[in-house]
C-alpha positions in Angstrom: -6.4 15.3 -20.3 -7.9 12.0 -19.5 -8.6 9.7 -16.7 -6.2 6.8 -16.0 -7.2 3.7 -17.7 -7.3 2.1 -14.3 -9.8 4.7 -13.0 -12.5 2.2 -12.4 -10.4 0.5 -9.7 -9.6 4.0 -8.0 -13.4 4.5 -7.9 -13.9 1.2 -6.3 -11.4 2.3 -3.5 -13.2 5.8 -3.2 -16.6 4.3 -3.1 -15.7 2.5 0.2 -15.1 5.8 2.0 -17.2 8.5 0.4 -20.9 9.1 1.2 -23.3 9.4 -1.4 -20.9 8.1 -4.1 -21.9 8.1 -7.8 -19.3 7.3 -10.3 -20.2 10.1 -12.7 -19.9 12.8 -10.0 -16.7 11.2 -8.7 -15.1 11.6 -12.3 -16.6 15.1 -12.7 -14.9 16.3 -9.6 -11.6 14.6 -10.5 -11.7 16.3 -13.7 -12.4 19.7 -12.4 -9.2 19.5 -10.0 -5.7 20.9 -10.7 -3.4 19.5 -8.1 -0.3 21.6 -7.6 3.1 20.2 -6.7 5.6 23.1 -6.1 9.3 22.4 -5.2 12.7 24.2 -5.1 16.3 23.5 -5.7 16.9 22.9 -2.0 14.4 19.9 -2.4 15.9 18.6 -5.4 19.5 18.7 -3.9 18.4 16.7 -0.9 17.9 13.0 -1.0 14.8 13.3 1.2 13.4 16.0 -0.8 13.8 13.9 -3.9 12.1 10.9 -2.1 9.3 13.2 -1.1 8.8 14.4 -4.7 9.1 11.0 -6.2 6.5 9.5 -3.8 4.0 12.3 -4.2 4.1 12.1 -8.0 3.6 8.3 -7.8 0.6 8.9 -5.4 -1.3 11.9 -7.2 -0.7 10.6 -10.6 -2.7 7.5 -9.9 -5.8 9.4 -9.0 -5.9 13.0 -10.6 -5.9 13.6 -14.5 -4.4 17.1 -14.1 -1.3 18.0 -12.0 0.7 21.4 -12.2 4.3 21.0 -11.6 5.7 24.3 -10.3 9.4 24.7 -10.0 10.4 27.6 -7.8 13.8 28.3 -9.2 16.4 27.2 -12.1 17.6 23.9 -10.1 14.0 22.8 -9.7 13.3 23.4 -13.2 15.9 20.9 -14.3 14.2 18.4 -12.3 10.9 18.7 -14.0 11.4 16.3 -16.8 12.0 13.4 -14.5 9.0 14.0 -12.6 7.0 14.3 -15.8 8.4 11.2 -17.3 7.3 9.4 -13.9 3.8 10.7 -14.2 3.5 9.7 -17.7 4.7 6.3 -16.9 1.7 5.8 -14.7 -1.1 7.6 -16.7 0.2 8.4 -20.3 -2.7 10.8 -20.6 -2.3 12.8 -17.6 -2.2 16.6 -18.3 0.8 18.3 -16.8 -0.5 21.8 -16.7 2.0 24.3 -17.9 -0.4 27.4 -18.0 -1.7 29.3 -15.0 -4.6 27.0 -14.6 -6.4 27.7 -11.0 -5.0 25.1 -8.6 -7.4 23.5 -6.3 -4.9 22.1 -3.8 -1.3 22.3 -3.6 1.7 20.3 -2.2 4.9 22.2 -1.5 8.3 20.5 -1.1 11.4 22.6 -0.1 12.3 25.7 1.6 10.9 28.4 -0.7 7.4 30.0 -0.4 4.7 29.2 -2.8 2.5 32.1 -3.9 -0.5 29.8 -5.0 -3.8 30.9 -3.3 -5.3 27.6 -2.3 -5.4 25.0 0.3 -1.5 24.3 0.7 0.3 21.4 2.4 4.0 21.9 3.1 5.9 18.7 3.5 9.3 17.6 4.4 11.3 15.3 6.6 14.1 15.0 8.8 15.7 11.6 8.9 13.1 9.5 10.6 10.6 12.4 11.0 7.8 12.9 8.6 6.7 16.7 8.7 3.5 18.3 7.2 2.1 21.8 7.8 -0.8 23.8 6.5 0.8 27.0 7.8 4.3 27.2 6.5 7.6 25.8 5.1 9.2 22.6 6.8 12.0 21.8 4.4 13.8 18.4 3.7 16.7 16.9 5.6 19.9 15.6 3.7 20.1 12.0 5.3 19.7 8.8 3.4 16.9 7.7 5.3 13.6 7.5 3.1 11.1 6.8 5.9 10.2 10.3 7.0 10.2 11.5 3.5 8.0 9.0 2.0 5.6 9.0 5.1 5.2 12.7 4.7 4.0 12.2 0.9 1.6 9.9 2.0 0.2 12.3 4.7 0.2 15.0 2.0 -1.8 12.9 -0.4 -4.4 11.7 2.2 -4.7 15.5 2.9 -5.2 16.4 -0.8 -8.0 13.7 -0.9 -9.7 14.7 2.1 -9.7 18.4 0.9 -11.1 17.6 -2.6 -13.9 15.3 -1.1 -14.6 17.1 2.2 -18.2 17.0 1.8 -18.4 13.3 1.3 -16.2 12.4 4.3 -17.0 12.2 8.0 -14.3 13.8 10.2 -12.1 14.4 7.2 -10.8 17.8 8.3 -7.3 18.3 7.2 -4.4 18.1 9.2 -2.6 21.5 10.5 0.6 20.0 11.8 2.3 16.6 11.7 5.8 15.9 13.2 5.7 12.2 13.5 8.7 10.0 14.2 8.7 6.9 12.0 11.4 5.3 14.5 9.0 5.5 17.6 5.6 6.4 15.9 5.4 9.3 18.5 4.8 13.1 17.5 6.9 15.9 18.3 10.3 14.0 18.5 13.1 16.5 18.8 15.8 14.9 16.7 16.2 13.0 13.5 17.1 9.7 15.1 20.1 7.6 14.4 21.4 6.9 11.1 21.1 3.5 9.2 24.4 3.1 7.3 25.6 -0.4 7.0 22.5 -2.0 8.4 22.6 -5.8 7.7 19.1 -7.3 7.3 20.6 -10.8 7.4 18.4 -13.2 5.5 15.1 -11.6 5.3 11.9 -12.7 3.5 9.3 -10.3 2.0 6.2 -12.3 1.3 3.7 -10.6 -0.8 4.4 -8.0 -3.4 1.1 -6.3 -3.8 0.4 -2.6 -2.9 1.9 -2.9 0.6 4.9 -4.8 -0.7 5.3 -2.2 -3.4 5.6 0.5 -0.6 8.1 -1.4 1.3 10.3 -2.1 -1.8 10.0 1.7 -2.6 11.6 2.3 0.9 14.2 -0.4 1.0 15.4 0.7 -2.4 16.2 4.0 -0.9 17.7 3.2 2.5 21.4 3.9 3.0 23.7 1.0 2.4 21.4 -1.9 3.3 23.3 -5.2 3.4 22.1 -8.8 3.6 20.0 -11.2 1.6 16.4 -10.4 0.6 14.2 -13.2 -0.6 11.0 -11.9 -2.4 8.1 -14.4 -2.6 5.0 -13.7 -4.7 3.3 -15.8 -7.4 1.3 -13.3 -9.3 1.6 -10.9 -12.2 1.0 -7.0 -12.4 -2.6 -6.6 -13.8 -3.6 -3.1 -15.1 -6.2 -2.6 -12.1 -3.1 -3.0 -9.8 -1.8 0.4 -11.0 -4.3 2.2 -8.9 -2.1 1.7 -5.8 0.8 -0.2 -6.8 3.6 2.7 -6.4 6.3 0.9 -8.2 4.0 -0.1 -11.2 3.8 1.7 -14.5 2.0 0.7 -17.8 4.9 -1.1 -19.1 5.0 -3.3 -16.0 1.6 -4.9 -16.9 1.8 -8.6 -17.2 5.1 -8.7 -15.6 5.8 -10.8 -12.5 5.5 -8.9 -9.3 8.8 -10.3 -8.0 10.6 -9.2 -11.2 9.2 -5.5 -10.7 10.5 -5.6 -7.0 13.8 -7.0 -8.2 14.3 -4.3 -10.6 13.5 -1.5 -8.1 16.3 -3.1 -6.0 18.8 -3.3 -8.6 21.0 -0.5 -7.4 21.3 -1.5 -3.8 23.9 -3.6 -2.2 21.3 -6.4 -1.1 21.6 -9.8 -2.4 18.1 -10.1 -3.9 16.5 -13.3 -5.1 13.0 -13.6 -6.6 10.6 -16.7 -6.1 7.4 -16.7 -8.4 5.6 -18.9 -6.0 3.0 -18.9 -3.2 4.5 -19.2 0.3 3.6 -22.6 0.9 5.1 -24.0 -2.4 8.3 -21.8 -1.8 8.6 -23.2 1.8 8.1 -26.9 0.7 10.6 -26.5 -2.0 13.1 -24.9 0.3 15.8 -27.1 2.0 16.3 -24.8 5.0 13.3 -24.0 7.3 14.9 -21.5 9.3 13.6 -18.2 8.8 15.5 -15.3 10.5 13.2 -12.4 9.7 9.8 -12.4 7.6 8.0 -9.4 6.5 4.5 -10.2 5.6 2.6 -8.2 3.2 -0.3 -10.6 2.3 -3.9 -9.7 1.8 -5.9 -12.4 3.7 -5.8 -14.1 7.0 -5.4 -17.8 5.8 -2.1 -16.8 4.2 -0.8 -15.0 7.2 -1.6 -17.6 9.4 0.3 -19.9 7.2 3.3 -17.9 7.3 3.1 -18.0 11.3 2.8 -21.8 11.1 6.2 -21.9 9.3 7.5 -20.6 12.7 9.9 -17.6 11.5 12.0 -16.3 14.3 10.4 -12.9 13.9 7.7 -11.2 11.9 6.5 -8.0 10.8 3.2 -7.7 9.4 1.3 -4.7 7.6 -2.3 -4.4 6.7 -4.9 -2.0 5.3 -8.5 -1.9 6.2 -11.5 0.3 5.1 -10.6 3.1 7.5 -7.0 2.4 8.8 -3.9 0.7 8.3 -1.0 -0.5 10.4 1.8 -2.8 11.3 2.4 -5.4 13.7 5.4 -7.0 15.3 5.7 -10.7 16.5 7.9 -13.1 18.1 6.4 -16.5 18.9 7.5 -17.3 22.4 7.5 -14.2 24.2 4.0 -14.2 25.7 2.7 -11.7 23.2 0.2 -11.9 20.5 1.7 -14.0 17.6 0.8 -13.3 14.0 -1.9 -16.0 14.2 -3.6 -14.6 17.2 -4.5 -11.6 15.3 -6.1 -13.5 12.5 -8.1 -16.3 14.0 -11.6 -16.7 12.6 -14.6 -16.1 14.6 -17.7 -17.8 13.6 -18.4 -19.3 10.1 -16.1 -18.1 7.4 -17.4 -18.1 3.9 -15.5 -20.0 1.1 -14.4 -18.3 -1.9 -17.3 -19.7 -4.1 -19.9 -18.4 -1.5 -18.3 -15.0 -1.5 -18.1 -15.0 -5.2 -21.6 -16.1 -5.9 -22.9 -13.4 -3.6 -20.8 -10.6 -5.2 -21.9 -11.8 -8.8 -25.3 -11.6 -7.3 -26.0 -15.1 -8.3 -26.2 -17.0 -4.8 -28.0 -19.9 -6.6 -24.8 -20.4 -8.7 -22.4 -21.2 -5.8 -21.9 -25.0 -6.7 -21.4 -23.9 -10.4 -18.7 -21.3 -9.2 -17.1 -23.8 -6.9 -16.9 -26.3 -10.1 -15.3 -23.5 -12.2 -12.7 -22.6 -9.4 -11.9 -26.1 -8.9 -11.5 -27.0 -12.4 -10.2 -23.5 -13.9 -12.7 -23.9 -16.6 -13.3 -20.5 -18.4 -16.7 -18.8 -18.0 -19.0 -19.0 -21.1 -21.4 -16.7 -22.6 -24.3 -17.9 -20.9 -22.6 -17.5 -17.5 -21.7 -13.8 -18.4 -25.1 -13.0 -19.7 -26.7 -14.1 -16.5 -24.3 -11.9 -14.3 -25.1 -8.9 -16.7 -28.9 -9.8 -15.9 -28.2 -9.9 -12.3 -27.0 -6.4 -12.3 -29.4 -5.1 -15.0 -26.6 -4.0 -17.3 -25.9 -4.7 -21.0 -24.4 -8.2 -21.4 -22.3 -6.7 -24.3 -20.3 -4.7 -21.7 -19.1 -8.1 -20.2 -18.6 -10.1 -23.3 -14.8 -9.4 -23.1 -14.6 -11.7 -20.2 -15.9 -14.8 -22.0 -13.2 -17.3 -21.9 -11.6 -16.1 -18.7 -11.3 -17.9 -15.4 -14.2 -17.1 -13.1 -11.8 -15.8 -10.6 -10.3 -13.3 -13.3 -13.7 -12.3 -14.4 -14.7 -11.6 -10.9 -11.5 -9.7 -10.0 -11.7 -7.5 -13.3 -15.4 -7.1 -13.5 -16.4 -6.6 -10.0 -13.4 -5.7 -7.9 -11.9 -3.9 -10.8 -15.0 -1.5 -10.7 -16.4 -2.1 -14.3 -19.9 -3.2 -13.0 -19.7 -0.2 -10.6 -19.3 2.2 -13.5 -22.1 0.6 -15.4 -24.5 1.0 -12.6 -22.9 4.7 -11.8 -22.0 3.5 -8.3 -25.5 1.8 -7.5 -23.4 -1.5 -7.0 -20.5 -0.7 -5.0 -17.7 -3.1 -4.5 -17.9 -5.1 -1.3 -14.3 -6.0 -1.0 -12.0 -3.4 0.7 -9.9 -1.6 -2.1 -7.6 0.8 -0.2 -6.4 4.1 -1.6 -2.9 4.4 -2.9 -1.7 6.5 0.0 -2.9 4.0 2.6 -1.3 1.1 1.0 2.1 3.1 0.4 2.1 4.1 4.1 1.6 0.7 5.4 4.5 -0.6 3.0 6.9 2.2 4.4 5.9 1.3 8.0 6.6 -2.4 7.3 10.0 -1.4 5.7 10.8 0.9 8.6 10.1 -1.8 11.4 12.1 -4.5 9.4 15.1 -2.1 9.1 14.6 -1.0 12.7 14.7 -4.6 14.0 17.7 -5.4 12.0 19.7 -2.5 13.2 18.6 -3.1 17.0 16.6 0.1 17.0 13.1 -1.4 17.5 12.3 -0.8 21.1 8.6 -0.5 20.8 6.7 -2.4 23.5 3.3 -2.6 21.8 2.5 -5.2 19.3 0.6 -3.1 16.8 0.6 0.6 15.4 -2.3 1.9 13.5 -3.0 5.0 11.4 -6.3 6.4 10.0 -5.5 8.6 7.0 -9.1 9.7 6.3 -9.2 12.0 9.5 -6.5 14.2 11.2 -3.6 12.0 12.7 -4.2 10.8 16.2 -2.0 11.7 19.1 -1.7 8.0 20.3 -1.1 5.3 17.5 -0.1 2.3 19.6 -2.5 -0.7 19.7 -1.6 -3.4 22.3 -3.1 -6.5 20.8 -3.9 -9.0 23.3 -2.7 -12.7 22.8 -5.6 -15.0 22.1 -6.8 -16.9 25.2 -8.9 -19.2 23.8 -6.4 -22.0 23.5 -6.9 -22.3 19.7 -3.8 -20.5 18.5 -0.5 -22.4 17.7 1.4 -20.2 20.2 -0.5 -21.9 22.8 0.4 -25.4 21.7 3.4 -27.0 23.5 4.6 -28.9 20.4 4.7 -25.8 18.3 6.4 -23.8 21.1 8.9 -26.7 21.5 9.7 -26.9 17.8 10.3 -23.1 18.0 12.6 -23.4 20.7 14.6 -26.3 19.0 14.8 -24.3 15.7 16.4 -21.2 17.5 18.1 -22.9 20.3 16.5 -20.6 22.9 13.8 -20.6 25.3 12.9 -16.9 24.5 12.9 -15.1 21.2 15.0 -12.0 21.0 
């Protein structure tokens, strides 16, 4: 049994939400846990059940070094090699316990009781409905709708985390019962909702294929008979540290363009998929057609989101993760509600990358030097790396592998990737927000759900935004009616932009 080779990144994420964080104690606690996943033939024979199993393994294998797969009947036993292969593709050193090791926390998918004596979360789904119970079985539906099934696994993974680290979380009690409709984001919906067969997404762009984008692609790849054209836009490759929360990525994907990973996941769908390994602004400038019917945004910073809105898509759905919550927002441009840019307008002085990087490297005096390195893309030298090591009071040898890399890569891997945090046993926490895998995955599933709902005419929500905090019991009311910016600074208050939008789509009002 061994920790995943990207555990430093997982620790970075955990350090943002756990009190009194110490790297050594975090690893010791993970090493002491055996997480059980029990399932039966009913789950394996159900598309929704298989989707829940697939997602829960993708989530648990990224954090816990020991998982006990517990098939509850012969049909379930035949499915074990599939789940084992998936877990090993993420962490080749993971221990898949076959002995009767004591299970600390268990997740159960299916209709058969589990006899394991430990905190247990029974999960299942019914079409749009995501279901979890700490009291008894819930079962899985037979539809070709993955949204309830995937969300249920995210809720389960969150509850496992909150159970394992209960003493280091504020208000981190486990959920007793969840029955959430991913169609309306209301609890206690009595039916499974309409089907999705034959939904045509027209021409849709998905911008950003990081952790949230991975969650969205996972869901779209499992949605029944989607038709239309999906344009994937992202300019980056998969890095080892990305495996901490990219649910599609395994060890063999490191170094591959993110657009290729996403396109491969969609290979068995009826969608016409095109991959564009470019930043959004480059893609837009090279595109002959500036009409954007529907854009799903899974980017990780405000300027890039504002740039997408600046291209005036007809309709936008946006998903995000923050330190404590995640969510999805929906935007036209000429309907009197908040546009995407309204949500991300800066307030006060915004630090440039060089200033933020200098602070996070604990070398504020080197801001101009870092600016030059960023602008020229020159590699960092031995002297630079030694100065950073001295600032953190760590051995310089531990950072020598980064000599010759760009300063952005050095910062991303050594600071954001958690290496410095490991060397200081958590005394130097990562300042940047690094979400947990279950947070990013649920945000992506919500992004895909609202995209498909909009394309099929099922999106009837009147609120701009919906948010969920997975680090505490699920709230009863999840909608967050974001207000339109009233300062006059936003482009949706500019008559020239409004006129351009109306000309593009030949309507005074967006549908």
